[in-house]
KOLTORLUM-487915 format. One record per residue: residue in one letter; x, y, z of N, C-alpha, C, O in turn. Coordinates in steps of 0.02 Angstrom, whole numbers, plus 32768, in hexadecimal, padded with zeros to 4 digits. Atoms other than C-alpha are relative to their C-alpha. Layout:
 pake n_c1 n_c2 n_c3 ca_c1 ca_c2 ca_c3 c_c1 c_c2 c_c3 o_c1 o_c2 o_c3
    A    X    Y    Z     X     Y     Z    X    Y    Z    X    Y    Z
...
This chain:
 pake n_c1 n_c2 n_c3 ca_c1 ca_c2 ca_c3 c_c1 c_c2 c_c3 o_c1 o_c2 o_c3
    M 8023 7FC8 8011  B0A7  B8A3  90CA 7FBA 7FF7 8020 7FA2 7FBE 801E
    A 8042 8005 7FD2  B001  B8C1  9133 7FCD 7FFD 7FC9 7FCF 801D 7F94
    T 803B 8005 8022  AF61  B88D  90EF 7FCE 8022 8021 7FC7 801C 805E
    L 8035 7FDB 7FE5  AED0  B8FE  9104 7FB1 7FE0 7FE9 7F9D 7FE2 7FAF
    T 8042 8022 800F  AE1D  B8A4  910D 7FC7 8034 8015 7FC6 804B 804E
    V 8037 7FD7 7FF9  AD7D  B914  90F9 7FCA 7FDD 8010 7FB8 7FB3 7FE7
    V 8040 8028 7FF1  ACE8  B8D0  9148 7FCA 803F 7FFD 7FD9 8073 8019
    S 8023 7FCF 8010  AC53  B93B  9114 7FB1 7FE4 8001 7FA0 7FAF 7FE5
    D 8048 801F 7FFB  AB91  B92C  913E 7FDD 8045 7FE2 7F9F 8047 7FE6
    R 8021 7FC6 8028  AB6E  B9E1  90DC 7FFC 8007 7FB3 7FF7 8038 7F8F
    G 8009 8004 8049  AB66  B99F  9038 8039 8013 7FC8 802F 8018 7F8C
    D 7FC3 7FEE 8025  AC1A  B9CF  9001 8007 7FD2 7FBF 7FF0 7F99 7FBB
    D 7FEA 802B 803E  AC5B  B997  8F4E 8045 7FDE 800C 807D 7FF8 8010
    P 7FB4 802F 7FE6  ACDC  B90A  8F79 8037 800D 7FCD 8072 8010 7FDD
    S 7FCB 8000 802F  AD2E  B920  8ECB 8019 8043 8002 8054 8045 7FF0
    V 7FF4 7FBD 7FF8  AD3A  B9DE  8EE6 8034 8007 8041 8069 8025 803B
    L 7FE3 7FFB 7FBB  AD7B  B9D2  8F9C 8041 7FD9 7FF9 8071 7FE8 801C
    A 7FC0 802F 8015  AE02  B949  8F54 802F 8030 7FDF 8067 8037 7FF8
    D 7FDE 7FD3 8025  AE41  B9C6  8EDB 801B 8031 8029 8056 8041 8023
    E 7FE4 7FCC 7FD0  AE4F  BA48  8F61 8031 7FF0 8033 805E 8016 8044
    R 7FCC 801C 7FD1  AEA6  B9DA  8FDD 8045 8005 7FDB 8075 8022 7FF3
    E 7FCE 8017 802A  AF1D  B9A8  8F4D 8031 8046 7FF5 806E 8047 7FF6
    A 7FDB 7FBD 800F  AF4D  BA64  8F29 800F 801E 8044 8045 803B 804F
    M 7FE7 7FE3 7FBB  AF45  BA98  8FE0 803B 7FEB 8025 8056 8009 8054
    D 7FBE 8024 7FE8  AFD5  BA20  8FFE 8037 803D 7FFD 8054 8052 802F
    D 7FD5 7FC9 8017  B040  BAA8  8FAB 7FFA 804A 802A 8025 806B 8047
    F 8009 7FB7 7FDA  AFE3  BB45  8FEF 7FFD 8001 8045 800B 8035 8064
    A 8000 8004 7FAE  AFCD  BB06  90A7 8046 8014 8020 804B 802E 8058
    R 7FB3 7FE7 7FE4  B096  BB24  90B8 8002 804C 8008 8025 8066 8034
    R 7FF9 7FAF 8008  B07B  BBE4  9091 7FB4 8017 8019 7F83 8011 7FF4
    E 8038 7FE6 7FDE  AFF6  BC2B  9107 8001 8044 7FE2 8033 8065 7FD5
    L 8010 7FB5 8018  AF9E  BCCE  90C8 8023 802E 8022 803A 8060 8005
    I 7FE1 7FCD 7FD8  AFE9  BD25  9152 8031 7FDF 8036 8015 7FB8 805D
    S 7FD0 801D 7FCF  B082  BCEE  91BE 8034 8038 801D 806A 8046 8004
    L 7FDD 7FD0 7FDE  B0BF  BD6F  9232 8022 7FE0 8043 8003 7FCE 8075
    A 7FE8 8022 7FC8  B13F  BD2A  92A1 8046 8017 8012 8066 8035 7FE7
    D 7FBF 7FE9 7FEF  B1E1  BD4E  92FF 802C 7FC3 801C 8015 7F8A 8023
    D 7FDD 802F 7FDF  B275  BCF5  934B 7FF9 7FE7 804D 8014 7FB6 8067
    E 8016 8008 7FB8  B22E  BD04  93FD 7FC4 7FD8 800B 7FAD 7FD5 8044
    G 803D 8029 8001  B196  BC8F  93D1 7FCB 8020 8001 7F99 8002 8015
    N 8044 7FDA 800A  B118  BD11  93B5 7FEB 8001 7FB8 800E 8013 7F88
    S 801A 8004 804C  B0A3  BCF6  9322 7FBB 800A 7FFE 7F98 8001 8030
    V 803D 7FED 8009  B006  BD29  92D5 7FF4 7FD0 7FB0 8018 7FDF 7F80
    T 8002 801A 8040  AFD4  BCB8  9240 7FB8 7FFE 7FEB 7F8C 7FF1 8014
    V 8046 8019 800B  AF36  BCAB  91D0 8008 7FD4 7FCC 8025 7FE2 7F97
    N 8006 803C 802C  AF1C  BC04  917F 7FC0 7FF3 7FD4 7F86 7FF2 7FEB
    V 803E 800F 802A  AEAF  BBDF  90E9 7FFD 7FBE 8011 802F 7F9A 8015
    L 8005 8041 7FF5  AE5E  BB44  9110 7FDE 7FD3 7FCE 7FED 7F98 7FC2
    R 8021 8019 803A  ADEB  BB23  9086 7FCD 8030 7FE1 7FC5 806A 7FF4
    R 803B 7FDA 8015  AD5D  BB5C  9022 7FC5 7FF3 802D 7FBF 7FBE 804B
    N 803B 7FFD 7FCA  ACC4  BB7C  9089 7FBD 7FC6 7FD8 7F9F 7FD4 7FA4
    P 8031 8032 8027  AC49  BAE3  9057 7FB8 8023 7FFC 7F8F 800F 7FD2
    S 8040 7FF3 8007  ABB2  BB46  9078 7FFD 804C 7FDE 7FC7 8062 7FCA
    W 8000 7FC6 8021  ABE5  BBED  902F 8028 800B 7FC7 8062 801C 7FD4
    A 7FD4 8013 8039  AC28  BBE0  8F7B 8032 803E 7FED 8061 8038 7FC5
    A 7FC8 7FD9 8009  AC81  BC87  8F83 802A 8012 8048 8041 804A 8055
    G 7FE0 7FEB 7FBD  ACCE  BC7B  9031 8034 7FB8 8004 802E 7F82 7FE7
    L 7FCF 802D 7FF5  AD6A  BC20  9074 7FFD 7FFE 8059 7FF5 802E 807E
    D 7FFA 8019 7FB4  AD75  BBC1  912B 8053 8025 800C 807C 801E 7FDE
    A 7FBB 7FF5 7FEA  AE1C  BC0F  9180 7FFA 800F 804F 7FC6 8018 806E
    E 7FF6 7FF7 7FB4  AE59  BC28  9230 8031 802D 800A 8060 802D 7FE2
    I 7FC9 7FE0 7FDD  AEC0  BC9F  928D 801F 7FE4 803B 7FFD 7FD5 806D
    V 7FE6 802A 7FCE  AF3C  BC50  92F8 803C 802D 801D 806A 8041 7FF9
    V 7FD8 7FCD 7FD6  AF9B  BCBD  9382 8031 7FC0 8029 8016 7F8D 803D
    G 7FD4 8022 7FD9  B038  BC67  93D7 8033 8028 8013 8056 8049 7FEC
    T 7FCB 7FE0 7FCD  B0A5  BCAC  9460 8012 7FCF 8036 7FF2 7F9B 803E
    S 7FED 802B 7FD2  B106  BC64  94EE 7FC3 800B 803C 7FC1 7FDE 8067
    F 8031 7FF4 7FCA  B071  BCA7  9566 7FB9 7FE5 7FE4 7F9A 7FBE 8007
    V 803E 800B 8014  AFD6  BC94  94FE 8000 7FE0 7FAE 8028 7FF3 7F83
    S 800E 8015 803B  AF9F  BC38  9468 7FB4 7FE7 7FE6 7F8F 7FC8 800C
    G 804A 8010 8013  AEFB  BC1A  940A 7FE8 8003 7FBE 8016 8011 7F98
    R 8010 8001 803D  AE98  BC14  936D 7FB6 8016 7FFB 7F90 8004 8028
    C 8049 7FF6 801A  ADF0  BC55  9321 7FF0 7FFC 7FB3 8017 8003 7F84
    Y 800E 8007 8052  AD8F  BC3D  9283 7FF1 803D 7FEA 7FD5 806B 8008
    L 8006 7FC3 8027  AD91  BCB4  9207 7FE0 7FF1 7FBA 7FF7 7FC0 7F9C
    A 801B 8001 8046  AD2C  BCC2  9161 801C 8034 7FDD 801B 806F 7FEE
    L 7FE4 7FD4 803B  AD7F  BD0A  90CE 7FDF 7FFE 7FBF 7FC4 7FCB 7FAB
    S 801D 7FF7 803C  AD42  BD44  9031 8027 802A 7FCE 8053 804D 7FE7
    V 7FD5 7FD8 8030  AD8D  BD9A  8F92 8001 8047 801B 8037 8065 8017
    S 7FFF 7FB1 7FE4  AD60  BE4A  8FE0 802E 7FF6 8034 805E 801C 8035
    K 7FD2 7FF9 7FC5  ADBA  BE1F  9078 804D 7FEE 7FE3 807F 8006 7FFE
    L 7FB8 800C 8012  AE53  BDDB  901C 801E 8044 7FDB 8058 8058 7FDD
    E 7FE6 7FB9 801E  AE4E  BE87  8FB3 800B 8032 803C 8038 805C 803A
    S 7FEA 7FCA 7FC4  AE46  BEE8  905C 803F 7FED 8012 8065 801D 801C
    W 7FC1 800C 7FE0  AEE0  BE8C  9096 8039 8010 7FC4 8074 800B 7FD4
    S 7FD4 7FE7 8032  AF36  BEC6  8FEB 8006 8049 8016 803D 8062 8020
    D 8003 7FB7 7FED  AEFC  BF7B  901C 802C 8004 8040 8056 8031 8040
    A 7FE2 7FF6 7FBE  AF43  BF62  90D4 8045 7FF8 7FF5 806E 801D 8011
    L 7FB6 8001 8018  AFE3  BF2D  908C 8020 803C 7FE3 805B 8048 7FEF
    N 7FE9 7FCA 8023  AFF3  BFCA  9024 8007 8037 8038 8037 805D 8039
    R 8000 7FCB 7FD4  AFCA  C038  90B3 8034 7FF0 8037 804C 8021 8053
    L 7FC4 8019 7FDC  B04D  BFD5  9122 8041 8012 7FEB 806F 8028 800D
    D 7FBD 7FEC 8027  B0CE  BFEC  909F 8008 8052 7FF4 8038 806C 7FD7
    A 7FF9 7FB4 8007  B0AC  C0A9  90A5 8008 801A 8052 8001 8056 805F
    G 7FFA 7FF6 7FBD  B0C5  C0A6  9163 7FB8 8014 8027 7FB4 8040 8052
    E 803D 7FF1 7FDA  B010  C0A8  919C 7FEE 7FC2 8021 7FF3 7F8B 8006
    D 801E 802F 7FD4  AFC8  C045  9229 7FC3 7FDF 7FDC 7FA7 8005 7FB5
    I 803C 800F 8022  AF37  BFDE  91E6 7FDA 7FCB 8039 7FF3 7FB1 806A
    A 8033 8031 7FDF  AE97  BF72  9225 7FE3 7FE5 7FC8 7FC4 8004 7F9D
    W 8024 8036 8040  AE65  BEDD  91B0 7FC9 7FE4 8029 7FCD 7FD1 8063
    M 804A 8021 7FFA  ADBA  BEA1  91BF 7FEE 801C 8050 7FED 7FF8 8083
    E 800A 7FD9 7FC5  AD90  BF29  9246 7FC8 7FE2 802E 7FA2 7FB9 8014
    L 8023 8027 7FDE  AD2D  BEF2  92D1 7FAA 8008 7FEF 7F8D 8039 7FD8
    G 8052 7FFE 8019  AC6D  BEBF  92BA 7FEE 7FB7 7FF4 7FD1 7F90 8019
    R 8012 8052 8016  AC60  BE1C  925D 8038 7FCF 7FFF 8052 7FC1 7FC9
    G 7FD5 8029 7FFA  ACD6  BDA6  929A 804D 801E 8018 804E 8057 802F
    A 7FD3 7FEE 7FE5  AD8C  BDB1  92C8 8027 8034 7FDF 801A 803A 7FA3
    S 7FE7 7FC8 8027  ADFB  BE45  9299 8050 8001 8014 8060 7FEE 804C
    I 7FCB 7FFA 7FE8  AEB6  BE65  9292 801E 8044 7FF2 8017 805B 7FB9
    A 7FE7 7FC3 8004  AF0F  BF0A  92AE 8046 8000 8006 805D 7FDA 8031
    I 7FBD 7FFF 7FFC  AFC9  BF35  928F 8014 8046 800B 8006 8075 7FE4
    Q 7FE4 7FB8 7FF0  B01D  BFC9  92E5 804F 7FFB 7FEE 8072 7FD4 800F
    L 7FB9 8006 800E  B0C9  BFDF  9298 8038 800E 8030 806E 7FF0 802E
    T 7FD7 7FF4 7FCF  B11A  C02B  9329 7FDD 7FEE 8047 7FB7 8019 805B
    G 801C 8009 7FC9  B0E0  BFE5  93C7 8024 8011 803A 8054 8037 8037
    E 7FE5 7FE2 7FC2  B106  BFF3  9482 804C 7FE0 8000 8076 7FFE 8022
    R 7FBB 8029 7FFA  B1A7  BF7A  946B 8022 8011 7FCC 8050 7FEA 7FBE
    D 7FD2 7FEA 8034  B1EE  BFDA  93D6 7FFB 7FC9 7FBF 802B 7FC2 7F98
    C 800B 8027 802C  B1A8  BF5B  9362 7FBB 8000 7FF5 7F94 8019 801D
    P 803C 800B 8016  B112  BF31  9305 7FD5 7FDE 8030 7FF1 7FB2 8050
    E 8039 8021 7FD3  B06E  BEF8  936F 7FD3 7FEB 7FE1 7FC0 8015 7FB8
    V 8040 801C 8026  AFE0  BE90  9328 7FD6 7FF9 8039 7FE4 7FE1 8070
    F 803C 8019 7FCA  AF3D  BE8B  9380 7FC8 7FE0 7FDB 7FA7 7FF4 7FAB
    V 8032 802D 8018  AED1  BE07  9369 7FB8 800A 8027 7FBB 8005 8064
    A 803F 7FF5 7FD6  AE15  BE27  93A1 7FCD 7FC6 7FE1 7FC5 7FB4 7FA7
    D 8041 8036 800F  AD8A  BDA7  93A2 7FC7 8023 8030 7FB0 800C 8064
    E 803F 7FE2 7FDB  AD04  BE1A  93DB 7FB9 7FE2 8003 7F8E 7FE4 802F
    S 804A 8024 7FFC  AC72  BDB9  93A2 7FFE 7FB6 8013 7FCA 7F97 801A
    G 8009 8048 7FEA  ACA5  BD0D  93D4 800F 8003 8047 7FE3 800A 8072
    S 7FE2 8013 7FBE  AD18  BCF9  946C 7FFD 804A 802B 7FF8 8048 8068
    M 7FF7 7FC4 7FE7  AD20  BDB9  9491 804B 800D 801C 8059 802F 804C
    V 7FB4 8002 7FDE  ADD9  BDA9  94B0 802D 802F 7FC2 8028 8024 7F86
    T 7FD7 7FDF 802D  AE55  BE26  945D 804A 7FEA 801D 8057 7FE5 8059
    V 7FB6 8011 7FEB  AF13  BDF5  9460 8031 803A 7FD9 8028 804B 7F9F
    R 7FC7 7FD9 8028  AFAC  BE6E  9437 8043 7FD1 7FFD 8050 7FB0 802F
    V 7FCA 8026 800D  B046  BE16  93FB 8037 802A 7FE2 8033 803E 7FA8
    P 7FCF 7FDA 801B  B0E2  BE73  93E9 8031 7FC8 7FD0 8041 7F90 7FE3
    I 7FD8 802C 802F  B14C  BE2A  934D 802D 801F 7FD9 8017 8045 7FAD
    A 7FBF 7FDF 8018  B1FB  BE61  9314 7FF8 7FD2 7FB4 800E 7F99 7FAC
    L 7FFA 8017 8051  B1D6  BE45  9246 8030 8013 7FE4 804D 8048 7FF0
    P 7FCB 7FF4 801D  B250  BE2C  91D8 7FF8 8042 7FC9 7FC0 8058 7FBE
    D 8012 7FC3 8027  B270  BEC9  9158 7FD4 7FF5 7FBC 7FB1 8021 7FA3
    D 801D 8013 8035  B22F  BE65  90C6 7FB4 7FED 7FFF 7F96 7FD7 7FCE
    W 803F 802F 8002  B183  BE32  9116 7FC7 8014 7FD8 7F99 7FEF 7FC8
    I 803B 7FE3 802D  B115  BEA5  90B0 7FFC 7FE0 7FB5 7FC7 7FD6 7F97
    A 7FF1 8018 8045  B160  BE60  900A 7FE4 7FBB 8005 7FBD 7FA6 7FDA
    D 800F 8047 7FFB  B14A  BDAA  9050 7FBF 7FFF 8007 7FA8 7FCD 7FEB
    H 803F 7FFF 8005  B098  BDD2  9070 7FE4 8010 7FD0 7FAE 7FF5 7FC8
    R 8026 7FF5 8038  B068  BE16  8FD9 800D 7FBB 7FCA 7FE3 7FAA 7FA1
    Q 7FF7 8047 8022  B0AD  BD72  8F88 7FCD 7FBF 8011 7FB1 7F97 7FEC
    R 8033 8028 7FDF  B048  BD11  9002 7FB4 8007 7FE3 7F8D 7FDB 7FD2
    L 804C 7FE4 801B  AFAB  BD76  8FCC 7FFB 7FE5 7FB6 7FC9 7FC8 7FA1
    H 7FFA 800E 8049  AFE0  BD59  8F16 7FE4 7FBA 7FFD 7FB2 7FAA 7FDD
    Q 800B 8042 8016  AFE2  BCA5  8F23 7FBC 7FE9 8019 7FA4 7FB9 7FFB
    A 8041 800F 7FE4  AF3D  BC98  8F87 7FD4 8014 7FC3 7FB1 7FEA 7FA8
    M 8032 7FEA 8031  AEE0  BCF9  8F07 8006 7FE7 7FC5 7FD2 7FDF 7FA6
    E 7FFD 8032 8035  AF2A  BC9B  8E76 7FE3 7FBC 800B 7FC9 7F9F 7FDB
    Y 8026 8041 7FF8  AEE9  BBFB  8EC4 7FBB 800B 8002 7F97 7FF4 7FD7
    W 8040 7FF7 7FEB  AE4A  BC36  8F10 7FD1 801A 7FD7 7F9D 7FFA 7FD0
    V 8026 7FD4 8028  ADFC  BCB7  8E9F 7FE2 7FDB 7FCE 7FA7 7FE9 7FC7
    P 801C 801A 802F  ADD9  BC4F  8E1B 7FD0 7FC2 8010 7FA9 7FA6 7FE8
    R 8029 803A 7FDD  AD8A  BBC8  8E8C 7FC6 8012 8020 7F98 7FEA 802B
    L 803C 7FEA 7FD9  AD12  BC3D  8EE8 7FC9 801A 7FD7 7F95 802A 7FF5
    G 8032 7FEB 801B  ACAC  BC74  8E60 7FF2 8047 8004 8014 8066 802D
    G 8010 7FB9 7FFD  AC61  BD26  8E43 7FB9 8004 801B 7F88 800B 7FF6
    D 8041 7FFE 7FD2  ABD5  BD28  8ED1 7FFC 8043 7FF8 8028 8068 800E
    R 8018 7FB4 800D  AB7D  BDD0  8E97 7FE8 8022 804D 7FED 805D 8060
    S 800F 7FE2 7FB4  AB40  BDE1  8F4D 8030 8021 8023 8025 804C 804D
    L 7FCA 7FDD 7FE7  ABE4  BE0E  8F76 8021 8034 7FE0 8054 804E 7FF7
    G 7FFA 7FCF 8030  ABEB  BE89  8EE6 8040 7FF1 7FD5 8061 801D 7FB9
    C 7FC3 800A 8024  AC77  BE28  8E93 7FF8 7FF9 7FB8 7FD7 7FC7 7FA8
    S 8004 8008 804A  AC7F  BE3D  8DD5 802E 7FF3 7FE0 8029 7FFD 7FA3
    W 7FCC 8017 801D  AD23  BDFB  8DB2 7FF5 7FC0 7FDC 7FC2 7FA1 7FEB
    G 8003 8044 8026  AD39  BD62  8D3F 803A 7FD5 8014 8075 7FE4 8006
    G 7FC4 802E 7FE1  AD9F  BCD9  8D90 8047 8007 7FE7 8074 8019 800D
    V 7FC7 8004 8015  AE2B  BCCD  8D20 801C 8047 7FED 8052 8058 8004
    R 7FF5 7FBC 8002  AE31  BD7F  8CE6 800F 802B 8030 803C 8053 8027
    G 7FF5 7FEB 7FC6  AE27  BDBE  8D8D 8041 7FF6 801F 805E 8026 8037
    V 7FC5 8012 7FF1  AEC1  BD5E  8DBD 8035 8021 7FD0 8067 803B 7FE8
    E 7FCA 7FD2 8035  AF20  BDAC  8D18 8005 8042 8024 803E 8050 8038
    L 800D 7FBB 7FF2  AEEF  BE55  8D53 8021 8004 804A 8049 8032 8051
    F 7FD8 7FF7 7FC0  AF2F  BE3F  8E0B 804B 7FEC 7FF2 8077 800B 8011
    R 7FBB 800F 8003  AFD0  BDE7  8DCB 8029 803D 7FDC 8063 804D 7FE8
    A 7FDA 7FBC 801F  AFF4  BE87  8D58 800C 8032 803B 802F 8063 802C
    G 7FF1 7FD3 7FDB  AFFA  BEE2  8DF2 7FD6 8033 8023 7FEA 805E 8049
    C 8034 7FC6 7FF2  AF59  BF42  8E0E 7FE7 7FF6 8045 7FC9 8024 8062
    G 8005 8007 7FBC  AF48  BEEB  8EB8 7FBF 7FF6 8013 7FB4 7FD5 8045
    R 804A 800C 7FF7  AE84  BEF4  8EAD 7FEA 7FE0 7FBF 8002 7FEB 7F88
    L 8022 8020 8039  AE18  BE88  8E41 7FD1 8037 7FE0 7FC2 8068 8003
    P 8027 7FD3 801D  ADAA  BEE9  8DC4 7FC1 7FF4 8017 7FAD 7FBC 8029
    G 8039 8000 7FE5  AD09  BF1D  8DF6 7FEB 8010 8051 7FB4 8018 806C
    R 800B 7FF5 7FB7  AD2D  BF3A  8EA9 8017 803E 8011 8013 8052 804B
């Protein structure tokens, strides 16, 4: 078993980070997004940790892997971005193409269900950082949307109670109650 050591000069609470490391051992094996095929093409979104300087935020990364190009970029996540991923999954299930975290403030992901190669294409754009956009064709399994709803459910269940209700984000949900409503199938947290 690998050991994770966190060294921080930003005033992180070591006891909280230790609890998160322990819980993340299970969570880390299940990325928030894992779009991959048998040919080695993949786009994943990994939640790394709670952002130590933003109580309502998560540090995450988008990782692109193909036989031709690979890379990663930083991604800041919040409850509203997780909620918008839920909305995006609903639109994908209805047969619509989506753009999640549209261009502007950080990296974005778009999914075109029928790409030029008769399979979905995932576009990752890092317009505000590296100014690079990558298009990755990925032959996804039939159950990929259901799988991603489960991944989102697990992320929301773990992270929402730990992020607090930062009013500046318009979040009026109450931690455990918000998770209960999400679990009941509403797909959105109350007050959003």
